[in-house]
Rosetta silent file (secondary structure, phi, psi, omega in degrees, C-alpha in Angstrom):
SEQUENCE: MAINEADLQRDLQNAMRARDRQRIDVLRGLIAAIKNAKVERQVPALPEPELLGLVRKELNKRAEIITYAKQAGRSDAIAQAEAEQQILNAYLPQQLDADALRSIVSAIAAELKTTQIGPLMAELRKRHAGQFDGKLASEVIKELAR
SCORE:     score description
SCORE:     0.000 S_00000001
   1 L     0.000  124.094  177.024    0.000    0.000    0.000 S_00000001
   2 L   -81.990  143.114 -179.736    1.424    3.353   -1.029 S_00000001
   3 L  -108.057  137.905  173.218    1.045    6.170    1.444 S_00000001
   4 L  -149.470  164.022 -175.201    0.341    9.764    0.459 S_00000001
   5 H   -64.551  -35.137 -179.344   -0.951   12.920    2.075 S_00000001
   6 H   -62.715  -41.566  177.944   -4.240   12.921    0.163 S_00000001
   7 H   -63.537  -40.872  179.315   -5.127    9.488    1.551 S_00000001
   8 H   -63.035  -43.239  178.789   -4.282   10.635    5.068 S_00000001
   9 H   -63.534  -42.112  178.960   -6.487   13.721    4.690 S_00000001
  10 H   -63.660  -43.555  178.631   -9.335   11.578    3.323 S_00000001
  11 H   -63.545  -36.404  177.167   -8.949    9.108    6.197 S_00000001
  12 H   -63.444  -44.962  178.782   -8.987   12.022    8.655 S_00000001
  13 H   -62.157  -40.992  178.082  -12.232   13.335    7.168 S_00000001
  14 H   -63.703  -40.353  178.588  -13.779    9.853    7.359 S_00000001
  15 H   -65.132  -36.853  178.614  -12.677    9.536   11.001 S_00000001
  16 H   -66.527  -41.343  177.957  -14.220   12.932   11.738 S_00000001
  17 H   -63.442  -37.346 -178.662  -17.514   11.854   10.157 S_00000001
  18 H   -82.746   -6.001 -178.121  -17.424    8.640   12.222 S_00000001
  19 L    57.369   39.868  178.717  -16.455   10.627   15.340 S_00000001
  20 L   -88.781   88.783 -172.586  -13.529    8.243   15.917 S_00000001
  21 H   -55.896  -44.166 -177.026  -11.625   10.410   18.394 S_00000001
  22 H   -64.812  -46.337  179.012   -8.568    8.182   18.632 S_00000001
  23 H   -63.473  -39.246  178.186   -8.102    7.881   14.846 S_00000001
  24 H   -59.322  -48.786 -178.117   -8.615   11.642   14.502 S_00000001
  25 H   -62.401  -43.366 -178.983   -5.898   12.376   17.057 S_00000001
  26 H   -64.470  -47.208 -177.982   -3.415    9.922   15.503 S_00000001
  27 H   -66.974  -38.662  176.702   -3.984   11.178   11.958 S_00000001
  28 H   -61.948  -41.789  178.099   -3.810   14.833   12.987 S_00000001
  29 H   -62.566  -43.238 -179.985   -0.485   14.149   14.722 S_00000001
  30 H   -66.933  -44.174  179.442    0.896   12.360   11.661 S_00000001
  31 H   -63.698  -39.174  177.365   -0.308   15.054    9.254 S_00000001
  32 H   -63.678  -41.114  178.387    1.223   17.749   11.492 S_00000001
  33 H   -63.126  -38.333  178.597    4.553   15.865   11.491 S_00000001
  34 H   -66.376  -45.042  179.144    4.416   15.707    7.681 S_00000001
  35 H   -62.236  -41.572  177.960    3.645   19.426    7.395 S_00000001
  36 H   -61.514  -42.044  179.625    6.506   20.253    9.781 S_00000001
  37 H   -65.222  -38.783  178.955    8.907   18.125    7.727 S_00000001
  38 H   -65.543  -42.083  179.051    7.796   19.831    4.504 S_00000001
  39 H   -65.007  -44.496 -179.363    8.330   23.288    6.028 S_00000001
  40 H   -60.144  -42.393 -178.061   11.696   22.245    7.460 S_00000001
  41 H   -88.463   -9.626 -178.687   12.908   20.898    4.099 S_00000001
  42 L    56.811   52.377  178.535   11.133   23.647    2.138 S_00000001
  43 L  -127.577  151.792 -179.904    9.513   21.207   -0.291 S_00000001
  44 L   -74.848  -26.707  179.843    5.924   21.015   -1.572 S_00000001
  45 L  -151.529  153.614  178.193    5.659   17.244   -0.950 S_00000001
  46 L   -99.649  142.423  175.348    7.636   14.464    0.703 S_00000001
  47 L   -69.082  159.134 -176.056    8.619   11.297   -1.146 S_00000001
  48 H   -55.620  -42.283  179.282    7.063    8.053    0.062 S_00000001
  49 H   -58.140  -35.655  178.301   10.190    6.779    1.886 S_00000001
  50 H   -71.949  -36.955  176.145   10.194    9.930    4.031 S_00000001
  51 H   -62.477  -43.327  178.033    6.464    9.583    4.730 S_00000001
  52 H   -62.928  -37.312  177.453    7.074    5.992    5.822 S_00000001
  53 H   -62.099  -39.197  178.636    9.906    7.226    8.034 S_00000001
  54 H   -68.419  -37.026  176.688    7.540    9.647    9.748 S_00000001
  55 H   -63.467  -43.391  178.631    4.995    6.870   10.324 S_00000001
  56 H   -62.470  -38.695  179.009    7.782    4.760   11.864 S_00000001
  57 H   -62.631  -42.479  177.665    8.812    7.699   14.045 S_00000001
  58 H   -64.835  -39.051  176.900    5.238    7.997   15.329 S_00000001
  59 H   -63.147  -40.854  179.171    5.187    4.235   15.963 S_00000001
  60 H   -63.809  -35.714  176.524    8.438    4.512   17.925 S_00000001
  61 H   -61.045  -42.363 -179.979    6.874    7.239   20.085 S_00000001
  62 H   -66.417  -37.927  178.431    4.027    4.849   20.924 S_00000001
  63 H   -63.049  -39.023  178.050    6.508    2.065   21.738 S_00000001
  64 H   -66.144  -41.286  178.040    8.292    4.426   24.122 S_00000001
  65 H   -60.414  -43.225 -179.740    4.988    5.370   25.741 S_00000001
  66 H   -61.620  -43.115  179.783    4.203    1.671   26.241 S_00000001
  67 H   -59.004  -49.187 -178.946    7.601    1.095   27.877 S_00000001
  68 H   -69.636  -35.234  179.522    7.129    3.925   30.365 S_00000001
  69 H   -67.190  -35.913  176.993    3.476    3.055   30.980 S_00000001
  70 H   -64.838  -41.114  178.862    4.440   -0.535   31.841 S_00000001
  71 H   -63.381  -34.194 -178.207    6.999    0.762   34.343 S_00000001
  72 H   -89.229   -5.422 -179.201    4.332    2.975   35.886 S_00000001
  73 L    70.655   31.726 -177.738    1.684    0.239   35.840 S_00000001
  74 L   -99.559   87.052 -177.176   -0.675    2.297   33.668 S_00000001
  75 H   -65.615  -29.669  178.513   -2.727   -0.250   31.753 S_00000001
  76 H   -65.164  -42.904  179.609   -4.985    2.491   30.330 S_00000001
  77 H   -68.890  -35.586  178.220   -2.030    4.259   28.675 S_00000001
  78 H   -63.799  -46.934 -179.141   -0.688    0.928   27.385 S_00000001
  79 H   -61.979  -41.983  179.807   -4.033    0.076   25.782 S_00000001
  80 H   -65.293  -45.510 -178.826   -4.324    3.503   24.169 S_00000001
  81 H   -65.027  -38.146  178.183   -0.775    3.432   22.765 S_00000001
  82 H   -66.074  -39.116  177.487   -1.282   -0.095   21.394 S_00000001
  83 H   -64.917  -39.455  178.043   -4.508    0.970   19.677 S_00000001
  84 H   -66.493  -36.127  177.081   -2.694    3.958   18.169 S_00000001
  85 H   -62.153  -40.279  178.618    0.065    1.627   16.950 S_00000001
  86 H   -62.115  -40.217  178.702   -2.544   -0.465   15.122 S_00000001
  87 H   -62.256  -46.973 -178.568   -3.872    2.634   13.386 S_00000001
  88 H   -67.933  -37.659 -179.837   -0.368    3.649   12.281 S_00000001
  89 H   -59.740  -26.935  179.408    0.615    0.118   11.208 S_00000001
  90 L   -64.296  -19.655 -178.167   -2.173    0.233    8.617 S_00000001
  91 L   -95.258   -1.181  178.310   -0.123    2.853    6.722 S_00000001
  92 L   -97.372  146.932  176.231    3.034    0.733    6.504 S_00000001
  93 L   -69.727  164.551  177.480    3.652   -1.755    3.700 S_00000001
  94 L   -57.935  130.125 -178.399    3.777   -5.477    4.473 S_00000001
  95 L   -80.510  141.541  176.303    7.036   -6.220    6.290 S_00000001
  96 L   -74.571  137.723  175.988    9.490   -8.761    4.885 S_00000001
  97 L   -82.397  174.096 -174.471   10.107  -11.745    7.131 S_00000001
  98 H   -59.923  -41.188 -178.459   13.621  -12.974    7.980 S_00000001
  99 H   -66.533  -44.737  178.709   13.712  -15.615    5.223 S_00000001
 100 H   -63.354  -40.780  179.330   12.584  -13.212    2.500 S_00000001
 101 H   -63.366  -41.454  178.229   15.070  -10.633    3.755 S_00000001
 102 H   -59.340  -45.992 -178.183   17.900  -13.215    3.660 S_00000001
 103 H   -67.626  -38.266  178.506   17.199  -14.104    0.047 S_00000001
 104 H   -66.052  -46.061 -179.712   16.926  -10.450   -1.012 S_00000001
 105 H   -63.133  -40.796  178.578   20.137   -9.494    0.815 S_00000001
 106 H   -61.562  -43.022  179.565   21.965  -12.497   -0.701 S_00000001
 107 H   -64.488  -43.060  179.265   20.840  -11.485   -4.186 S_00000001
 108 H   -65.660  -41.067  179.455   21.920   -7.870   -3.646 S_00000001
 109 H   -62.204  -42.022  178.466   25.278   -9.010   -2.193 S_00000001
 110 H   -65.581  -40.103 -179.683   25.913  -11.223   -5.241 S_00000001
 111 H   -66.398  -43.749 -178.227   24.919   -8.398   -7.579 S_00000001
 112 H   -85.627  -11.366 -178.341   27.123   -5.810   -5.833 S_00000001
 113 L    56.639   44.950  177.897   29.875   -8.370   -5.114 S_00000001
 114 L  -152.013  155.239  172.429   30.211   -7.183   -1.512 S_00000001
 115 L  -120.875   16.206  178.489   29.123   -8.123    1.994 S_00000001
 116 L   -72.451  138.828 -173.237   29.837   -4.712    3.483 S_00000001
 117 H   -65.502  -40.146 -176.912   26.927   -3.412    5.514 S_00000001
 118 H   -57.996  -60.344 -179.235   26.904    0.170    4.143 S_00000001
 119 H   -62.494  -36.479  179.783   26.422   -0.528    0.435 S_00000001
 120 H   -66.618  -44.538  178.896   24.041   -3.421    1.094 S_00000001
 121 H   -63.690  -40.661  179.984   21.809   -1.385    3.427 S_00000001
 122 H   -61.187  -45.657 -179.488   21.782    1.537    0.976 S_00000001
 123 H   -68.353  -38.570  178.110   20.693   -0.702   -1.894 S_00000001
 124 H   -62.942  -42.484  178.157   18.156   -2.508    0.298 S_00000001
 125 H   -64.009  -38.858 -178.343   16.632    0.836    1.336 S_00000001
 126 H   -65.772  -41.727 -175.222   16.495    1.963   -2.280 S_00000001
 127 H   -85.629  -31.720 -172.922   14.721   -1.183   -3.481 S_00000001
 128 H  -132.927   46.162 -177.793   12.558   -2.045   -0.472 S_00000001
 129 L   -55.707  130.115  175.497   12.020    1.182    1.469 S_00000001
 130 L    75.666    1.608 -175.718    9.808    0.722    4.494 S_00000001
 131 L  -102.251    4.608 -177.337    9.370   -3.016    3.952 S_00000001
 132 L  -145.511  157.516  175.575   11.912   -4.286    6.474 S_00000001
 133 L   -85.091  124.309 -176.682   13.089   -3.881   10.029 S_00000001
 134 H   -59.512  -39.527 -179.529   16.506   -2.205   10.012 S_00000001
 135 H   -65.189  -43.194  178.867   17.779   -4.178   12.996 S_00000001
 136 H   -64.368  -42.806  178.999   16.798   -7.489   11.380 S_00000001
 137 H   -61.273  -41.940  178.411   18.388   -6.440    8.075 S_00000001
 138 H   -61.336  -43.500  178.894   21.608   -5.542    9.869 S_00000001
 139 H   -63.322  -41.505  179.682   21.678   -8.942   11.587 S_00000001
 140 H   -63.111  -42.774 -179.287   21.059  -10.724    8.256 S_00000001
 141 H   -66.180  -42.794  177.889   23.887   -8.806    6.581 S_00000001
 142 H   -62.184  -39.262  176.786   26.285   -9.563    9.456 S_00000001
 143 H   -60.326  -43.185 -178.987   25.289  -13.223    9.220 S_00000001
 144 H   -66.329  -35.318 -177.341   26.051  -13.191    5.499 S_00000001
 145 H   -70.768  -20.807 -177.555   29.454  -11.560    6.040 S_00000001
 146 L   -69.661    0.000    0.000   30.632  -14.406    8.311 S_00000001
């Protein structure tokens, strides 16, 4: 699924019609982050990889909230952050599993004739932006280099 600002605005309007307070808040926060990034970079629109990066950043904020809420014993905050994560996850493409990532990384390594992490990660990001977990990809590349 490709993500773009028009879809986010449409989803926000639909959430407003449905009076879905939580979805409204999440989408408004994401749209505000996108607008801030556009102003900061002085561009009329952000490319999809950057939009996906902003969605991931919002997801990471929720993960941090969950961590602190667990320490504080706040089950209400945990439930809210998890629900917000589900809303945001809908805007990310399907993630590659470890086996698929291994085969893709192996193919890229053979093509580039290297097992160095820098060039492999750069090429992986170019071809499969937003479709993989960076930590998992790093582990796969290190495994391949051995």
